[in-house]
VMD Tcl script that draws the C-alpha trace (Angstrom):
set ca {
  {-0.05 -0.16 -0.03}
  {1.29 3.79 -0.81}
  {0.61 6.46 1.25}
  {0.66 10.67 0.22}
  {2.22 13.03 2.13}
  {-0.72 14.00 3.98}
  {-1.27 10.06 5.03}
  {-4.18 9.29 2.72}
  {-3.89 5.75 1.19}
  {-3.80 5.15 -2.26}
  {-4.80 1.82 -3.89}
  {-2.75 -0.91 -4.45}
  {-2.77 -0.55 -8.22}
  {0.66 1.59 -8.14}
  {2.78 1.75 -11.25}
  {6.32 3.41 -10.74}
  {8.81 4.67 -13.02}
  {9.04 6.37 -16.58}
  {9.48 2.82 -18.73}
  {6.63 0.82 -16.82}
  {4.48 3.72 -16.57}
  {5.20 4.69 -20.32}
  {4.17 0.60 -20.84}
  {0.87 0.85 -18.92}
  {0.17 3.64 -21.00}
  {0.64 2.03 -24.23}
  {-1.44 -0.73 -23.29}
  {-4.42 1.54 -22.29}
  {-4.65 0.24 -18.37}
  {-6.92 1.69 -16.34}
  {-4.87 4.80 -14.98}
  {-7.03 7.40 -12.76}
  {-4.16 9.41 -12.05}
  {-0.43 10.78 -13.34}
  {1.80 12.53 -10.47}
  {4.54 13.98 -12.31}
  {7.79 15.61 -10.81}
  {7.37 19.75 -11.14}
  {11.34 19.29 -12.21}
  {11.34 16.37 -14.46}
  {12.25 16.78 -17.98}
  {13.30 14.56 -21.38}
  {10.64 11.53 -21.68}
  {8.44 12.81 -18.87}
  {6.47 15.45 -21.41}
  {5.74 12.51 -23.63}
  {4.39 10.58 -20.88}
  {2.28 13.61 -20.14}
  {0.94 14.15 -23.55}
  {0.16 10.10 -23.62}
  {-1.71 10.75 -20.18}
  {-3.80 13.64 -21.56}
  {-4.70 12.38 -24.52}
  {-6.42 9.37 -23.10}
  {-8.18 11.43 -20.47}
  {-5.86 10.89 -17.74}
  {-5.61 13.64 -15.05}
  {-1.97 14.99 -14.59}
  {-0.87 16.41 -11.27}
  {2.67 18.11 -11.00}
  {4.26 17.75 -6.95}
  {7.22 18.01 -5.29}
  {10.07 14.95 -5.08}
  {8.93 14.55 -1.49}
  {5.60 13.18 -2.48}
  {6.39 10.91 -5.31}
  {8.98 9.31 -2.79}
  {6.59 8.64 -0.28}
  {3.77 7.91 -2.71}
  {6.53 5.09 -3.89}
  {7.58 4.17 -0.54}
  {10.91 5.21 -0.96}
  {11.42 3.17 -4.59}
  {13.16 5.07 -7.12}
  {10.17 6.55 -9.42}
  {12.08 8.63 -12.03}
  {9.92 11.87 -11.60}
  {6.49 9.98 -12.25}
  {3.92 7.57 -10.94}
  {0.92 5.93 -11.85}
  {-2.38 5.51 -9.91}
  {-4.73 2.86 -11.12}
  {-8.49 3.20 -11.01}
  {-10.43 0.51 -9.16}
  {-12.53 0.70 -11.91}
  {-12.83 1.98 -15.43}
  {-14.63 5.34 -15.99}
  {-17.56 5.50 -18.72}
  {-19.22 7.80 -20.67}
  {-22.19 9.70 -19.99}
  {-23.85 8.10 -23.00}
  {-22.50 4.77 -21.73}
  {-24.55 6.03 -18.23}
  {-27.79 6.77 -20.31}
  {-27.86 3.32 -22.14}
  {-28.24 1.93 -18.92}
  {-31.52 3.26 -18.29}
  {-32.76 3.01 -21.94}
  {-32.00 -0.96 -21.48}
  {-33.84 -1.48 -18.45}
  {-37.05 0.46 -19.84}
  {-37.12 3.05 -16.91}
  {-36.28 6.94 -17.03}
  {-32.71 7.51 -16.65}
  {-31.89 8.05 -12.47}
  {-28.47 9.83 -12.20}
  {-26.34 11.21 -9.29}
  {-23.90 14.18 -10.11}
  {-21.35 15.07 -7.56}
  {-20.44 18.62 -7.84}
  {-16.79 18.57 -6.50}
  {-17.11 16.03 -3.60}
  {-13.80 16.07 -2.84}
  {-13.89 13.39 0.03}
  {-13.31 9.65 -1.14}
  {-15.12 8.73 1.46}
  {-17.86 10.84 1.12}
  {-17.76 9.38 -2.92}
  {-17.69 5.95 -1.75}
  {-20.73 6.31 0.76}
  {-22.59 8.04 -2.41}
  {-21.76 5.21 -4.98}
  {-22.72 2.48 -2.51}
  {-26.35 4.08 -1.94}
  {-26.37 4.88 -5.99}
  {-25.85 1.19 -6.20}
  {-28.39 0.43 -3.58}
  {-30.70 2.76 -4.88}
  {-30.68 1.24 -8.37}
  {-29.04 4.48 -9.97}
  {-27.82 4.10 -13.46}
  {-24.30 6.05 -12.77}
  {-22.92 8.68 -11.67}
  {-21.09 11.53 -12.78}
  {-18.30 13.37 -11.51}
  {-15.82 16.31 -12.44}
  {-11.91 15.76 -13.83}
  {-11.01 18.31 -11.41}
  {-11.74 18.89 -7.83}
  {-13.20 15.70 -7.01}
  {-12.66 12.52 -5.42}
  {-11.74 9.56 -8.12}
  {-12.36 5.84 -8.28}
  {-8.97 5.20 -5.93}
  {-8.57 2.41 -3.25}
  {-10.54 4.37 -0.70}
  {-13.61 5.33 -3.17}
  {-13.69 1.44 -3.70}
  {-13.33 0.28 0.14}
  {-15.42 2.95 1.39}
  {-18.45 1.52 -1.52}
  {-18.10 -1.79 -0.45}
  {-17.44 -2.65 -3.87}
  {-19.89 -1.00 -5.56}
  {-17.96 1.15 -7.51}
  {-17.21 -1.86 -9.37}
  {-21.04 -1.80 -10.68}
  {-22.12 1.50 -10.81}
  {-21.07 3.28 -14.20}
  {-19.30 6.49 -13.36}
  {-18.39 8.81 -15.66}
  {-15.80 11.78 -15.23}
  {-16.38 14.83 -17.37}
  {-14.65 18.26 -18.09}
  {-17.00 20.18 -17.35}
  {-20.41 19.82 -15.19}
  {-22.47 22.55 -16.21}
  {-21.79 21.31 -20.19}
  {-22.63 18.08 -18.87}
  {-26.09 19.16 -17.28}
  {-26.86 21.07 -20.64}
  {-26.30 17.41 -22.57}
  {-28.68 15.83 -19.82}
  {-31.36 18.48 -20.55}
  {-31.18 18.21 -24.39}
  {-31.68 14.00 -23.38}
  {-34.74 14.98 -21.43}
  {-33.14 14.49 -18.26}
  {-34.76 17.13 -15.68}
  {-31.82 18.41 -13.24}
  {-32.46 18.85 -9.20}
  {-29.96 20.70 -7.41}
  {-29.84 20.27 -3.50}
  {-29.50 23.58 -2.08}
  {-30.64 25.02 1.30}
  {-32.73 27.85 -0.54}
  {-34.35 25.14 -2.20}
  {-37.90 23.93 -1.88}
  {-38.61 20.70 0.48}
  {-37.53 17.76 -1.58}
  {-40.88 15.95 -1.01}
  {-43.02 18.28 -3.36}
  {-40.89 17.07 -6.14}
  {-41.66 14.50 -8.61}
  {-38.80 12.12 -9.59}
  {-40.90 9.68 -11.66}
  {-39.51 11.22 -14.80}
  {-35.92 11.42 -15.97}
  {-34.24 12.66 -12.82}
  {-30.48 13.84 -12.07}
  {-29.36 14.60 -8.68}
  {-26.57 17.14 -8.29}
  {-25.07 16.60 -4.67}
  {-22.53 19.60 -3.67}
  {-19.22 19.41 -2.24}
  {-18.75 18.88 1.49}
  {-17.99 22.68 2.29}
  {-19.63 25.06 -0.69}
  {-22.73 22.88 -1.71}
  {-23.54 22.90 -5.26}
  {-21.15 25.96 -7.34}
  {-23.22 28.84 -8.63}
  {-23.10 28.16 -12.57}
  {-23.88 24.47 -11.39}
  {-27.13 25.44 -9.48}
  {-28.04 28.23 -12.26}
  {-28.18 25.56 -14.53}
  {-30.32 23.28 -12.60}
  {-34.38 22.84 -13.22}
  {-35.31 22.59 -9.42}
  {-33.48 23.51 -5.95}
  {-34.72 21.17 -3.47}
  {-33.66 21.17 0.27}
  {-34.39 18.77 3.39}
  {-35.93 20.02 6.53}
  {-33.20 21.26 8.81}
  {-35.02 21.28 13.13}
  {-31.54 21.14 14.92}
  {-29.00 23.67 15.31}
  {-26.54 22.14 12.82}
  {-27.71 23.93 8.89}
  {-26.30 20.99 6.68}
  {-25.63 17.22 7.00}
  {-23.15 15.10 5.55}
  {-23.08 14.80 1.75}
  {-23.14 11.46 1.62}
  {-26.13 11.21 3.82}
  {-27.95 13.94 2.22}
  {-27.82 12.27 -1.16}
  {-28.66 8.98 0.77}
  {-31.66 10.70 1.52}
  {-32.72 12.27 -1.97}
  {-31.81 9.14 -3.42}
  {-34.23 7.17 -1.53}
  {-36.92 9.61 -2.12}
  {-36.38 8.62 -5.73}
  {-36.60 4.98 -5.01}
  {-40.04 5.82 -3.17}
  {-41.74 7.41 -5.76}
  {-40.56 5.14 -8.47}
  {-42.44 2.27 -6.27}
}
mol new
graphics top color blue
foreach p $ca { graphics top sphere $p radius 0.5 }
foreach p [lrange $ca 0 end-1] q [lrange $ca 1 end] { graphics top cylinder $p $q radius 0.2 }
display resetview
C-alpha cells in the first residue's frame, strides 16, 4: 500500500518509473491519475502527452511526495495510480436506463473531494438502483482504493463518468430529456418534487455545496428540513435521503 504526504491511502495498483508507466499507457491500462515531478524533463513530457490524450488527470507534485507515494522506490519523476474501475461516458450511463426500460436516474457529484463521501454515495446509488454517477475531472475524489473500499465494492458495479465540465454535461443531459434537481438550502422541500420521470440529482461539495454556475443550470433546487442547530448534513447522508425519495416515488 502507498501513502501520500498527508497520510492518505492510495490503491494497491500503483505504477512507478518512466518505462513501466509508458508501457501501461501504451497498453491503455486503467489509470486514474498521473503524478509527475515539477522538475522532471525529457521523456516525462511525452508521458504527460500520452496521459492527457487518454483523458487521464496529470498532477505536478514535488519529489518528496513522489518518494512517499512510491515508498522510497526509484520513481524517476513519475507515479501512476490505477483506478478501481474504468470510467464510462455519459451516453453509457444513459444506455443503462434505456436497456432497463426506465427513466434515467443519475447522480451528479459536484466537487465531492472526500473519497469516503464519494464511496458512500456510490454505494447508496447502487443500492437505490441509480443508472450511474457523474463526477468532474478536477476538484473531485476519483475511483481510487479508498473510494472502492468505502463503497463496499459498489464502485465496480455502478457506471461512473468523469467529465471535464459539469455545467456542459448538465446541458447535454437536458437535451436528452433529463430534469436536473440541485440540492441547496434555499430550495423547496424535496418531498414536493416529482421524481417519476428522468432525473439527475446534483449533490454539492462538503464545504460549499453546488457551484454557482451549476446551481443556475438546475431546473429545480431542493432542500431538507433541518430541525436542529446544525444547518447542513454530510454530503453522503444528504445524497442517501434524496436517492431514496426517488426510490420511494418510483415504487
